[in-house]
C-alpha positions as CSV (number, residue, x, y, z in Angstrom):
1,M,12.1,-23.5,-2.5
2,T,14.5,-21.2,-0.7
3,E,14.9,-19.1,-3.8
4,F,11.1,-18.9,-4.1
5,L,10.7,-17.8,-0.5
6,Q,13.5,-15.3,-0.8
7,Q,11.6,-13.6,-3.7
8,I,8.4,-13.6,-1.6
9,V,10.3,-11.7,1.1
10,N,11.8,-9.3,-1.4
11,G,8.3,-8.8,-2.9
12,L,6.7,-8.1,0.4
13,T,9.3,-5.5,1.2
14,L,8.8,-3.8,-2.2
15,G,5.1,-4.2,-2.0
16,S,4.9,-2.7,1.5
17,L,6.7,0.4,0.1
18,Y,4.2,0.7,-2.7
19,A,1.3,0.2,-0.3
20,L,2.4,3.0,2.0
21,I,2.2,5.4,-1.0
22,A,-0.9,3.8,-2.6
23,V,-3.1,4.4,0.4
24,G,-2.6,8.2,-0.1
25,Y,-3.8,7.9,-3.6
26,T,-6.8,5.9,-2.7
27,V,-7.9,8.0,0.4
28,V,-7.8,11.2,-1.6
29,Y,-9.6,9.7,-4.6
30,G,-12.2,8.2,-2.3
31,I,-13.0,11.6,-0.9
32,V,-12.7,14.0,-3.8
33,Q,-12.4,11.7,-6.9
34,L,-9.0,13.2,-7.6
35,I,-5.9,11.4,-8.9
36,N,-3.2,13.3,-7.2
37,F,-0.2,12.6,-9.5
38,A,1.9,14.8,-7.3
39,H,1.6,12.3,-4.4
40,G,4.9,10.6,-5.5
41,E,6.7,13.9,-4.9
42,V,5.1,14.1,-1.4
43,F,6.8,10.7,-0.8
44,M,10.1,12.1,-2.2
45,I,9.9,15.3,0.0
46,G,9.3,13.1,3.0
47,A,12.6,11.4,2.4
48,F,14.4,14.7,2.0
49,G,12.6,16.0,5.2
50,A,14.0,13.0,7.1
51,L,17.5,13.7,5.8
52,A,17.3,17.4,6.6
53,T,16.1,16.6,10.1
54,W,19.1,14.3,10.6
55,S,21.6,16.7,9.0
56,V,20.5,19.7,11.1
57,L,19.9,18.0,14.5
58,F,21.8,14.8,14.6
59,K,24.6,14.8,11.9
60,G,27.0,12.0,12.7
61,Q,24.6,10.2,15.1
62,T,23.4,6.7,14.2
63,G,21.6,5.7,17.3
64,L,18.1,4.1,16.9
65,W,16.6,6.9,19.0
66,V,17.3,9.2,16.1
67,L,14.9,7.4,13.7
68,P,11.6,8.4,15.3
69,I,12.5,12.0,15.2
70,M,13.6,11.6,11.5
71,V,10.2,10.0,10.8
72,L,8.5,12.9,12.6
73,G,10.4,15.4,10.5
74,A,9.5,13.6,7.3
75,V,5.8,13.5,8.3
76,L,5.7,17.2,9.2
77,V,7.3,18.3,5.9
78,S,5.1,16.0,3.7
79,V,1.9,16.9,5.5
80,L,2.7,20.6,5.2
81,T,3.4,20.2,1.5
82,A,0.2,18.2,0.9
83,V,-2.0,20.6,2.9
84,V,-0.6,23.7,1.0
85,M,-1.0,21.8,-2.2
86,E,-4.7,21.1,-1.5
87,R,-5.4,24.7,-0.4
88,V,-3.6,26.5,-3.1
89,A,-3.8,24.3,-6.2
90,Y,-6.7,21.8,-5.8
91,R,-9.4,23.6,-3.8
92,P,-10.0,26.4,-6.3
93,L,-10.5,23.7,-9.0
94,R,-12.8,21.4,-7.0
95,N,-15.8,22.2,-9.3
96,A,-13.8,22.5,-12.5
97,P,-13.8,19.9,-15.2
98,R,-11.8,16.8,-14.3
99,L,-9.0,17.5,-16.7
100,A,-8.0,20.8,-14.9
101,P,-7.0,19.3,-11.6
102,L,-5.3,16.4,-13.4
103,I,-3.1,18.8,-15.4
104,T,-2.5,20.8,-12.2
105,A,-1.3,17.7,-10.4
106,I,1.3,17.0,-13.1
107,G,2.4,20.6,-13.0
108,I,2.8,20.4,-9.2
109,S,4.8,17.2,-9.6
110,V,7.3,18.9,-11.9
111,F,7.4,22.0,-9.6
112,L,8.2,20.0,-6.5
113,Q,10.9,18.0,-8.2
114,E,12.6,21.1,-9.5
115,A,12.2,22.9,-6.2
116,I,14.1,20.1,-4.4
117,R,16.7,19.9,-7.2
118,L,17.4,23.6,-7.2
119,F,17.2,24.5,-3.5
120,Y,18.1,21.5,-1.5
121,P,21.9,21.5,-1.1
122,G,23.6,18.8,-3.3
123,A,20.3,17.4,-4.5
124,K,21.3,17.6,-8.2
125,S,22.9,14.2,-7.6
126,K,22.0,11.3,-5.3
127,L,22.4,12.0,-1.6
128,T,23.6,9.4,1.0
129,F,20.9,8.5,3.5
130,P,22.1,8.0,7.0
131,E,22.6,4.4,8.3
132,I,20.8,3.9,11.6
133,D,21.8,1.3,14.2
134,V,19.6,-1.9,14.3
135,V,17.5,-1.0,11.2
136,T,20.4,-0.9,8.8
137,G,23.5,-3.0,8.5
138,S,24.2,-6.5,7.4
139,A,21.3,-8.6,6.4
140,L,19.8,-11.2,8.8
141,A,20.1,-14.9,7.9
142,I,16.9,-16.6,8.9
143,G,16.2,-20.2,7.8
144,G,18.4,-19.7,4.7
145,L,16.8,-16.4,3.8
146,N,18.6,-13.1,3.7
147,I,16.4,-10.4,5.2
148,Q,17.4,-6.7,5.1
149,R,17.0,-5.0,8.4
150,A,15.4,-2.1,6.6
151,A,12.9,-4.5,5.1
152,I,11.7,-5.4,8.6
153,F,11.2,-1.7,9.3
154,T,9.3,-1.3,6.0
155,V,6.9,-4.2,6.6
156,G,6.5,-3.3,10.2
157,A,5.7,0.3,9.3
158,L,3.0,-0.8,6.9
159,V,1.4,-3.1,9.5
160,I,1.4,-0.4,12.2
161,S,0.1,2.2,9.7
162,A,-2.7,0.0,8.5
163,I,-3.8,-0.7,12.1
164,L,-3.8,2.9,13.0
165,L,-5.6,3.9,9.8
166,W,-8.3,1.2,10.4
167,F,-8.8,2.6,13.9
168,F,-9.0,6.2,12.7
169,V,-11.5,5.4,9.9
170,N,-13.7,3.1,11.9
171,R,-13.4,4.3,15.5
172,T,-13.2,8.1,15.4
173,R,-15.7,10.8,14.6
174,L,-13.3,12.3,12.0
175,G,-13.1,8.8,10.3
176,Q,-16.8,8.5,10.3
177,G,-16.9,12.0,8.7
178,M,-14.5,10.8,6.0
179,Q,-16.9,7.9,5.2
180,A,-19.8,10.3,5.1
181,V,-18.1,12.8,2.8
182,S,-16.8,10.0,0.5
183,Q,-20.4,8.8,0.0
184,D,-22.2,12.1,-0.4
185,P,-20.4,15.4,0.3
186,D,-23.4,17.6,-0.2
187,T,-25.6,15.6,2.3
188,A,-22.6,15.4,4.7
189,Q,-22.3,19.2,4.6
190,L,-26.0,19.6,5.3
191,M,-25.5,17.3,8.3
192,G,-23.0,19.8,9.7
193,I,-19.7,18.1,8.6
194,N,-17.0,20.4,7.6
195,V,-16.2,19.0,4.1
196,N,-13.1,21.2,3.6
197,R,-11.7,20.0,6.9
198,I,-12.3,16.3,6.0
199,I,-10.5,16.8,2.6
200,V,-7.5,18.4,4.3
201,I,-7.3,15.5,6.7
202,A,-7.5,13.0,3.8
203,F,-4.5,14.8,2.1
204,A,-2.6,14.8,5.5
205,L,-3.2,11.1,6.2
206,G,-2.0,10.1,2.7
207,A,1.1,12.4,3.1
208,A,2.0,11.0,6.5
209,L,2.0,7.4,5.1
210,A,4.0,8.5,2.1
211,A,6.5,10.2,4.3
212,V,7.0,6.9,6.2
213,G,7.5,5.3,2.9
214,G,10.1,7.9,1.9
215,V,12.1,7.1,5.1
216,A,11.8,3.4,4.3
217,Q,13.1,3.9,0.8
218,G,16.1,5.8,2.1
219,L,16.9,3.1,4.6
220,L,16.5,0.4,2.0
221,N,18.6,2.0,-0.8
222,S,21.0,4.1,1.4
223,N,20.5,7.0,-0.9
224,I,17.7,9.4,-2.1
225,D,17.2,11.4,-5.3
226,F,14.9,14.2,-6.3
227,R,13.5,12.0,-9.1
228,M,12.6,9.0,-6.8
229,G,9.0,10.0,-6.5
230,F,8.0,9.7,-10.1
231,L,8.4,6.0,-10.7
232,A,7.4,5.1,-7.1
233,G,4.3,7.3,-7.4
234,L,3.4,5.6,-10.7
235,K,3.8,2.2,-9.2
236,A,1.8,3.2,-6.2
237,F,-1.0,4.5,-8.4
238,T,-0.9,1.2,-10.3
239,A,-1.2,-0.7,-7.0
240,A,-4.2,1.4,-6.0
241,V,-5.9,0.7,-9.3
242,L,-4.9,-3.0,-9.1
243,G,-6.5,-3.4,-5.6
244,G,-9.5,-1.2,-6.4
245,I,-9.2,2.6,-6.4
246,G,-10.9,4.2,-3.4
247,N,-10.5,0.9,-1.4
248,I,-8.0,1.2,1.5
249,Q,-7.7,-2.5,1.8
250,G,-7.4,-2.8,-1.9
251,A,-4.4,-0.3,-1.9
252,I,-2.6,-2.5,0.6
253,V,-3.4,-5.8,-1.2
254,G,-2.6,-4.2,-4.6
255,G,0.8,-2.9,-3.3
256,L,1.8,-6.3,-1.9
257,T,0.6,-8.1,-5.1
258,L,2.5,-5.8,-7.3
259,G,5.7,-6.1,-5.2
260,I,5.6,-9.9,-5.3
261,A,4.8,-10.0,-9.0
262,E,7.8,-7.8,-9.8
263,S,10.1,-9.9,-7.6
264,M,8.9,-13.1,-9.2
265,A,9.2,-11.8,-12.7
266,T,12.7,-10.5,-12.1
267,Q,13.9,-13.9,-10.8
268,F,11.8,-16.6,-12.7
269,I,11.0,-15.3,-16.2
270,P,13.8,-16.6,-18.4
271,G,15.4,-15.2,-21.5
272,Q,15.4,-11.7,-22.8
273,F,12.0,-10.8,-21.3
274,G,13.2,-11.5,-17.7
275,G,15.4,-9.8,-15.2
276,S,15.2,-6.5,-13.4
277,A,15.1,-4.6,-16.7
278,W,11.7,-6.0,-17.4
279,K,10.1,-5.9,-14.0
280,D,8.3,-2.6,-14.7
281,V,6.9,-4.0,-17.9
282,W,5.5,-7.1,-16.2
283,A,4.0,-4.9,-13.4
284,F,1.9,-3.1,-16.0
285,V,1.1,-6.3,-17.8
286,L,-0.4,-7.5,-14.6
287,L,-2.4,-4.3,-14.2
288,I,-3.7,-4.6,-17.8
289,L,-4.8,-8.2,-17.2
290,V,-6.6,-7.3,-14.0
291,L,-8.4,-4.4,-15.6
292,V,-9.4,-6.6,-18.6
293,F,-10.9,-9.4,-16.5
294,R,-11.8,-7.4,-13.3
295,P,-12.0,-3.7,-14.1
296,Q,-13.0,-2.8,-10.6
297,G,-9.8,-4.1,-9.2
298,L,-9.0,-7.2,-7.0
299,L,-11.1,-6.1,-4.1
300,G,-13.5,-3.8,-6.0
301,A,-13.4,0.0,-6.5
302,R,-15.4,2.0,-4.0
303,V,-15.5,5.1,-1.9
304,V,-13.5,5.2,1.3
305,D,-15.3,2.8,3.6
306,R,-14.5,0.5,6.5
307,A,-10.9,-0.6,6.0
């Protein structure tokens, strides 16, 4: 039973990371019907933004007070990247055939990876992410379970982010504008809603959550890499589809479900088809099964609506 509970903890940690990224996919898709395959690189850039903030301002410092400023640096860099991406690459293609922005997203993904690899000092190999007091260090032993300190940060970040996002979408005028644009952008524009502004806000919200996920990844793994966004972004997209693309709650549930499924498959599937080498395979097997028997996802695909 302890081993089972340990895998639940591990799965919730991994799933929280996926969920933080997946919400960005689902918010943008719910507003403009765009699969932003460059979103994984926004997550990666957030991690590098946090590392750059620490290296420039606090190198050698490990106090807990450093972490909020690192997160702020990550969010600023990721949001700026996402906003520029939307304005330069996606907005001119808004009325183009669906294939054009999809190919553009793949191109942006490669461009951002190469930009970090070539221009961030030392990024051609893995870079050590700073250890921060309290949120990193030896694991906590609670009831026979080993819980990484960074795992508590990751799950806590998801909970806080989900609450803030719910409040924004359901209790603010901008959030109500997002709901209106997601349902009918033409009518929303006739009602005086600035559609371009709402779309930019959607990209910014997704980027901010991805940036927090990038910091969490760095704390969990103690290192970051310019290629880290590709697989994480693919898994987050899988989580968004699993929960129901366009459904904010679905992105969170899909991320947690995917994380737990991977952890369970790694530990409990015996023989040559088990272990960490097969966890990605079983993640996509789960997605295929859900799409076969419930194509709309676990909670149903829909436009951005009340979270």
